[in-house]
C-alpha positions in Angstrom: 133.2 139.2 60.6 132.4 140.2 64.2 135.1 141.7 66.3 137.2 139.3 68.3 136.7 139.5 72.0 139.5 140.6 74.3 138.7 140.0 78.0 141.1 141.8 80.4 141.5 141.1 84.1 143.0 143.9 86.1 144.0 144.7 89.7 143.7 148.4 88.8 140.3 150.0 88.4 139.4 151.8 85.2 138.5 155.0 87.0 141.7 155.0 89.0 144.9 156.8 87.7 144.8 156.9 83.9 147.8 154.9 82.8 149.0 152.0 80.7 145.9 149.8 80.7 143.6 152.7 79.7 146.0 154.0 77.1 146.4 150.6 75.4 142.9 149.3 75.6 141.1 152.5 74.4 143.3 152.2 71.3 142.6 148.5 70.8 138.9 148.9 71.2 137.3 149.0 67.8 139.8 146.4 66.4 138.7 144.2 69.3 135.6 144.1 71.5 137.2 144.8 74.9 135.8 143.6 78.2 137.7 145.0 81.2 137.1 143.0 84.3 137.8 144.8 87.6 138.4 143.2 91.0 135.1 142.6 92.9 133.4 145.1 95.1 131.9 143.8 98.4 128.2 144.4 98.5 125.3 142.9 100.4 122.8 140.6 98.6 123.1 138.5 95.6 126.2 138.7 93.4 125.7 140.9 90.4 127.8 142.3 87.5 127.7 146.0 86.8 128.4 146.7 83.2 129.6 150.2 82.1 130.2 151.2 78.5 133.2 153.6 78.6 133.8 153.8 74.9 132.9 152.2 71.5 133.5 148.4 71.9 134.9 149.0 75.4 133.0 147.9 78.5 134.1 147.8 82.2 132.7 144.9 84.2 132.5 145.4 87.9 131.5 142.3 89.9 129.6 143.0 93.2 129.7 140.0 95.6 128.9 139.5 99.3 132.4 137.9 99.7 134.7 139.9 102.0 138.0 138.6 100.6 139.9 141.2 98.6 140.8 141.1 94.9 140.7 137.9 92.9 140.9 135.8 96.1 140.1 132.1 95.9 136.9 132.8 97.8 135.8 135.1 95.0 136.4 132.7 92.1 133.1 130.7 92.1 130.8 133.8 92.1 133.0 135.6 89.6 133.1 132.6 87.2 129.3 132.4 87.3 128.8 136.1 86.7 131.2 136.2 83.7 129.7 133.1 82.2 126.2 134.5 82.5 127.3 137.8 80.9 129.0 136.1 78.0 126.0 133.9 77.4 123.6 136.8 77.5 125.7 138.8 75.0 126.3 135.6 72.9 130.1 136.1 73.1 133.1 133.8 73.1 136.4 135.1 74.5 139.1 134.9 71.9 142.0 136.4 74.0 142.3 136.6 77.8 144.6 139.4 78.9 145.9 139.5 82.5 147.4 142.4 84.4 147.5 140.3 87.5 148.3 136.6 87.8 145.8 136.3 90.6 143.0 136.2 88.0 144.5 133.1 86.3 141.9 130.6 87.7 139.2 132.6 86.0 140.7 132.0 82.6 140.3 128.3 82.1 136.5 128.3 82.1 136.5 130.9 79.3 138.2 128.5 76.9 140.0 131.5 75.3 142.1 130.6 72.3 145.0 132.8 73.4 146.4 134.1 76.8 148.4 137.3 77.2 150.2 138.6 80.2 151.0 142.3 80.4 153.5 142.4 83.2 153.5 146.2 83.8 154.9 145.9 87.4 156.6 143.4 89.6 153.6 142.9 91.8 155.3 140.4 94.1 157.4 143.3 95.4 154.5 145.5 96.3 153.2 146.1 99.7 150.5 143.6 100.8 151.0 141.3 97.8 148.9 138.1 98.0 150.9 135.1 99.1 149.8 133.0 96.1 151.0 135.7 93.6 154.4 134.2 92.8 153.0 130.7 92.3 150.3 132.0 90.0 152.7 134.1 88.0 154.9 131.0 87.4 151.9 129.1 86.1 150.8 132.1 83.9 154.3 132.3 82.4 153.9 128.7 81.3 150.5 129.1 79.8 150.7 132.5 78.1 151.2 132.8 74.4 152.8 136.2 74.8 154.2 138.3 77.6 154.7 142.0 77.6 156.8 143.9 80.1 156.5 147.5 81.3 160.1 148.3 80.8 163.7 147.0 80.2 164.3 146.0 83.8 161.3 143.8 83.9 162.2 142.4 80.5 165.6 141.3 81.7 164.0 139.7 84.8 161.4 137.8 82.7 163.0 137.1 79.4 164.4 133.7 80.5 161.1 132.5 81.7 159.1 132.5 78.5 160.0 132.2 74.7 158.0 135.3 73.7 158.7 138.1 76.1 158.3 141.5 74.5 159.7 144.7 76.1 156.9 147.3 75.8 158.0 150.4 77.7 155.5 153.0 78.8 154.6 155.6 76.2 152.8 159.0 76.1 149.9 160.9 74.5 152.1 163.8 73.7 149.3 166.0 72.4 147.5 165.7 75.7 150.4 167.2 77.6 151.7 169.7 75.0 151.6 173.3 76.3 150.5 174.3 72.8 147.2 172.4 73.3 146.1 173.9 76.6 142.9 175.9 76.5 143.1 179.2 78.3 140.0 179.8 80.5 138.9 176.2 80.3 137.4 174.5 83.4 140.6 172.5 83.8 142.6 175.7 83.7 140.4 177.4 86.2 140.5 174.5 88.6 144.3 174.2 88.3 144.6 177.9 89.1 142.3 177.4 92.1 144.5 174.6 93.4 147.9 176.1 92.9 147.6 179.5 91.3 148.3 181.4 94.6 151.4 179.3 95.4 154.7 181.1 95.1 157.3 180.1 92.5 159.4 178.1 92.1 156.9 175.3 92.1 158.2 171.7 92.1 155.5 169.1 91.4 154.7 165.4 91.3 151.5 163.7 90.0 150.8 160.0 90.3 150.0 157.4 93.0 151.4 158.2 96.4 152.4 154.9 98.0 155.3 152.9 99.4 157.3 153.6 96.2 157.7 157.2 97.0 160.5 158.5 99.3 158.3 160.5 101.6 161.4 161.5 103.7 163.0 162.9 100.6 160.0 165.1 99.9 160.3 166.5 103.5 164.0 167.1 103.1 163.5 169.1 99.8 160.8 171.2 101.5 163.0 171.8 104.6 166.1 172.7 102.5 164.1 175.4 100.6 161.1 176.8 102.5 160.7 179.3 99.6 159.9 176.4 97.2 156.3 175.2 96.7 156.1 171.4 96.6 152.9 170.3 94.9 151.9 166.6 95.3 148.9 165.5 93.2 147.6 162.0 93.5 145.7 159.4 95.5 147.3 158.0 98.7 147.3 154.2 98.6 148.5 151.5 101.0 150.2 154.0 103.3 148.7 156.2 106.0 147.9 159.8 105.2 149.2 160.5 108.7 152.6 159.4 107.5 152.8 162.2 104.9 155.1 165.1 105.9 153.3 168.3 106.7 155.1 171.5 106.0 153.8 175.0 105.1 155.3 174.6 101.6 154.1 171.0 100.8 150.7 170.9 99.2 148.8 167.6 99.0 146.2 168.0 96.3 144.7 164.5 96.3 143.7 162.6 93.2 143.2 164.7 90.1 141.5 163.8 86.8 143.6 163.0 83.8 142.4 166.1 81.9 143.6 168.4 84.6 147.2 167.1 84.8 148.6 169.1 81.9 147.3 172.3 83.4 148.9 171.5 86.8 152.1 170.6 85.1 152.2 173.8 83.1 152.2 175.8 86.3 155.3 174.0 87.7 158.9 175.0 87.2 160.2 171.5 87.8 158.8 168.0 87.8 159.8 165.6 90.5 160.2 161.8 90.6 161.2 161.2 94.2 161.0 157.4 94.2 162.4 155.4 97.0 165.2 153.0 96.2 163.7 149.8 97.5 162.5 146.4 96.3 159.1 147.9 95.2 160.9 150.3 92.8 163.5 147.9 91.4 161.5 147.2 88.2 159.3 150.3 87.8 159.2 152.2 84.5 157.3 155.4 85.4 154.8 156.6 82.8 155.0 160.1 84.2 158.6 160.5 82.9 157.4 161.0 79.3 154.3 162.9 80.4 156.5 165.4 82.2 158.7 165.8 79.2 155.8 166.1 76.8 154.7 169.0 79.0 158.2 170.5 78.6 159.0 170.5 82.3 162.5 169.6 83.3 162.7 166.4 85.4 164.8 165.5 88.5 164.6 161.8 89.5 166.1 159.4 91.9 168.2 156.7 90.2 165.4 154.4 88.9 167.0 152.0 86.5 164.5 152.3 83.7 164.6 156.1 83.9 168.3 156.0 83.5 168.4 153.5 80.7 165.5 155.0 78.7 165.6 158.8 79.5 168.9 159.5 81.2 170.0 161.8 78.4 167.2 164.2 79.2 166.5 163.7 82.9 168.6 164.8 85.8 169.3 161.8 88.0 170.5 162.2 91.5 171.8 159.7 94.0 171.0 160.7 97.6 169.0 163.5 99.1 171.7 166.1 99.1 172.4 165.4 95.4 168.6 165.5 94.6 168.2 168.9 96.2 171.4 170.2 94.4 170.0 168.9 91.1 166.8 170.8 91.7 168.8 173.9 92.4 170.9 173.5 89.3 167.9 173.0 87.0 166.0 175.9 88.4 169.0 178.1 87.9 169.9 177.0 84.3 170.0 179.6 81.5 167.3 180.0 78.9 169.6 178.5 76.3 170.3 175.4 78.5 166.5 175.1 79.1 165.9 175.2 75.4 168.5 172.5 74.7 166.9 170.4 77.4 163.4 170.8 75.9 164.7 169.7 72.5 166.3 166.6 74.0 163.1 165.8 75.9 160.8 166.3 72.9 163.0 164.0 70.7 162.5 161.2 73.2 158.8 161.9 73.5 158.5 161.7 69.7 159.7 158.1 69.8 157.2 156.8 72.4 153.6 157.1 71.4 150.8 155.1 72.8 149.3 154.7 69.4 152.4 153.0 68.1 152.5 150.8 71.2 148.9 149.8 70.7 149.5 149.0 67.0 152.4 146.8 68.0 150.3 145.0 70.6 147.5 144.5 68.1 149.8 143.0 65.5 151.4 140.6 68.0 148.3 139.5 69.8 146.2 139.1 66.7 149.1 137.1 65.1 149.1 134.8 68.1 145.4 134.4 67.9 145.7 133.6 64.2 148.2 130.9 64.9 146.1 129.5 67.7 142.9 129.3 65.7 144.6 127.6 62.7 146.3 125.1 65.1 143.0 124.3 66.7 141.3 123.7 63.3 144.2 121.5 62.1 144.1 119.5 65.3 140.5 118.7 64.4 141.7 117.6 61.0 139.5 120.2 59.3 141.7 121.6 56.6 139.0 123.7 55.0 138.2 125.3 58.4 141.8 126.0 59.0 142.1 127.8 55.6 138.9 129.7 56.2 140.2 130.7 59.7 143.5 131.9 58.3 141.8 134.0 55.7 139.3 135.5 58.2 141.9 136.4 60.8 144.3 137.8 58.1 141.8 140.6 57.5 142.3 141.5 61.2 146.0 141.5 61.4 147.3 142.7 58.0 150.2 142.9 57.4 151.9 140.0 59.0 149.1 137.5 59.6 149.9 135.5 56.5 153.5 135.2 57.6 152.4 134.1 61.1 150.0 131.5 59.7 152.7 130.2 57.3 155.2 130.0 60.1 152.8 128.0 62.1 152.2 125.5 59.3 155.9 125.1 58.4 
């Protein structure tokens, strides 16, 4: 039996910050043939599709079109549909499951005739800066059409649970081994580059890695730096949707730019404290930052502004501060804590880390999505009044989703 095809539409590029889509899909590839479709890139000439193999059974499809409209804009739909249809035909593939990270790609799904539609709602995109005006309407339609909806954390789950019968809370997880200090390789290229970037900076070092956009409280970063000129503030990540000129410039703030995923644990190991200086605004109301667990897996204490999901999921191990004065005071307290207190904190953090692995999350996703695909295929066969085909379909798909497929199929038939 050939692998079922999972076609993913994402507003995030594969080569951007390594986060939820990459973690889940690299672990699903091999059980599925994964096609990751990025937003189009504007290019002169005839529309074309760049295909990059980034792993076994995992390809990134990058459309290049002469259309100037951004993202999955309506003006892009016709050339994108043609490019995808041509690629699927050339590869002799049929799409079993369409998976959306952005509702803006919904019009591209119908021509695929996928058996199952999944929405991974990792963020409340309608609250983000420069959100497309059609986004809310398309999400409403997507919620009606999807067989399954995942949310990136409990806040989003509470917001979406009443809009669909199958909303599953799937909080961010962590590749603990990647960040563990025990797995760092002394003298490696990543270590040398981390040392080049920050090795000469005085301690204590307080650091942040991740996207730098409207969700960060840039003013708070400046206040922390001003309150303690002796602290080194390390900010690693791409600047997106805000002007670089808006970033506070201080002798003790160091903007490192985007860093590769493999270098992050080495940067983190050189910090005394990890920061989550998120602004408290509409764009952060539903966020569930992946970096919380990554910081903890690297055994760095964390100080955060009062992000709801951080409090509900990790409040027992993270220092949460309301307001700039309290945030600075929390940093001071953590930096001054005793070795015994730091050890207790590390134990609490690692206990939480142990309960949130990306492999476990991917396994849960696989079971649920494959179970929905099994039910859809059996239902399609029975609608055609082809009982033998339905039975054959159930047996074939059950080999993919054991255990649990037989129960799903039985439930569908009852």
